[in-house]
C-alpha positions in Angstrom: -149.3 54.4 59.7 -148.6 57.4 57.4 -146.9 60.7 58.7 -148.9 63.8 59.9 -149.3 66.2 57.4 -147.6 68.9 58.7 -149.4 71.9 57.6 -152.0 71.0 60.1 -151.1 72.7 63.5 -153.1 70.9 66.9 -156.3 73.1 67.6 -157.0 71.1 70.7 -156.1 73.0 74.0 -155.5 76.4 72.5 -156.3 79.0 74.8 -158.4 80.6 73.4 -160.3 78.2 71.8 -160.0 77.2 68.4 -162.5 79.5 66.2 -164.6 78.7 63.6 -162.0 80.0 60.9 -159.0 78.1 62.6 -161.1 74.7 62.0 -162.1 75.4 58.4 -158.8 76.1 57.7 -157.4 72.5 58.9 -160.2 70.8 57.1 -159.2 72.6 54.1 -155.3 71.6 54.3 -157.0 68.2 54.8 -158.8 68.2 52.5 -156.1 69.6 50.0 -153.6 67.0 51.2 -155.8 64.0 50.4 -157.5 64.8 47.2 -154.4 66.2 45.9 -156.6 69.3 44.6 -154.2 72.7 45.3 -157.0 75.2 43.9 -161.1 73.7 43.2 -162.2 74.3 39.6 -165.9 74.2 38.3 -165.9 70.3 38.1 -164.3 70.2 41.7 -165.6 72.9 43.9 -168.8 71.8 45.1 -167.6 68.7 46.4 -164.5 69.7 47.4 -166.7 72.4 49.5 -168.7 70.4 50.7 -166.0 67.9 52.4 -164.4 71.1 53.7 -167.7 72.0 55.5 -168.4 68.2 56.5 -164.5 67.6 58.1 -164.7 71.4 59.7 -168.5 70.1 61.4 -166.8 66.8 62.3 -163.5 68.7 63.8 -165.7 71.2 66.0 -167.7 67.7 67.0 -164.3 66.0 68.5 -163.0 69.6 70.0 -166.1 70.0 72.1 -166.7 66.2 73.2 -163.0 65.7 73.8 -161.8 65.9 77.6 -159.1 69.2 78.1 -155.8 68.9 77.2 -153.3 68.6 80.5 -150.8 71.1 78.1 -151.6 73.5 75.6 -150.6 72.6 71.9 -146.5 73.3 71.1 -147.0 75.4 67.9 -149.3 77.9 67.1 -151.9 78.0 64.4 -150.9 80.4 61.0 -153.8 82.2 61.9 -152.4 83.3 65.2 -148.8 83.5 64.1 -149.1 87.4 62.9 -151.5 88.7 65.5 -150.3 92.0 66.8 -147.5 92.5 64.4 -147.4 95.4 61.9 
C-alpha cells in the first residue's frame, strides 16, 4: 500500500463537523496529488473541477454515513489553524 498524502488531514470526528470548504480543500489536494496537476490550465480545468466536485460529494457522503469517531483527529485542518490569530 502506498503512503498517505501528507497534505490531506482527517476530517472525520472534527468538532464542529467538517465544513464544505474543508471537504473541498481535501478533495482538491487529492486530485492534485493523483493527477500531478498543481495548477489547472484551459485544457484541464473542466475535468479537474469535475473530479474535485465528485470527490467532495463522495467525501461528504462518507463522513455522513460513518459512525462517530471515539477520539478526535490528532491534527487540525489547515483552514482551522489560523482562526483567531491576527
